[in-house]
N, C-alpha and C positions, 0 to 999 in steps of 0.2 A: 352276482348272486345274493348278496345281502338285501337288494332292492326287493327281491321277491319274498323275503321273510320278514318284512317290515309290517307290524300289525295296525300301524296307524293307517296304511293304505287299505287294509281289510276293513278296519272300523269306518273309514268314509265311505267305502263302497257299500257296506251293509247299511249305513245311515241313509245314503240314498236310496237303496232298495226299499228299505222300510217306509221312508217317506213316500215313494212312489205307491207302495201297497196301501199305506193308511190313507192316502188322499183319494185313491180310487175307491176304498171301501166307504169312505165318508161322502164321496159324491154319488156312488150307486145304491149303497145300502146303509143309510144312517142308523136303521134300526139295529144292525149288527155291529156298529162302531165299538161299542162298549166291550163286546166278546174279543175284538181285535186288539183292543188297548190292553186287556188282560194279558193276551198272548204276548204283545209287545213288552209289557212290563216284566213278564216272566223271563223273556228273552234278555232284557236289559240286565236283570239280576244275574243271570247265568254269564253273560259277556264280562260283568265286572268282576264275578268271582274267577273267572279264568285269566283275566288281566291281572288280579293280585296274585293268582298262583304263579303266572310268568315271571313276575318280579321277585316273589319269595323263593321260588325254585328255578333259577336260571338254567338254560341248557348246558350240558356238559361241553368243556373247552374245545373238545375235538370237533364239535360242530360250528363253533364260532371262530375258530383260529383260521379256517380257510385252507389249513394244510390236510394231507393225507395221514392216515393212521400208520 
């Protein structure tokens, strides 16, 4: 169960998805690439802030201990 809650896997998957989206946009509509780069930059700022929040405010022990309440 701990494998599914690993945010590194989510980060890698999302990086791959963004790489595909941005490469398609640059290939098909290079005139709209700057707009997508702004969207990507905003997404990165949000992902960084949630990553910081996960480290500052970790989940309760009842979620990480693996036991029942």
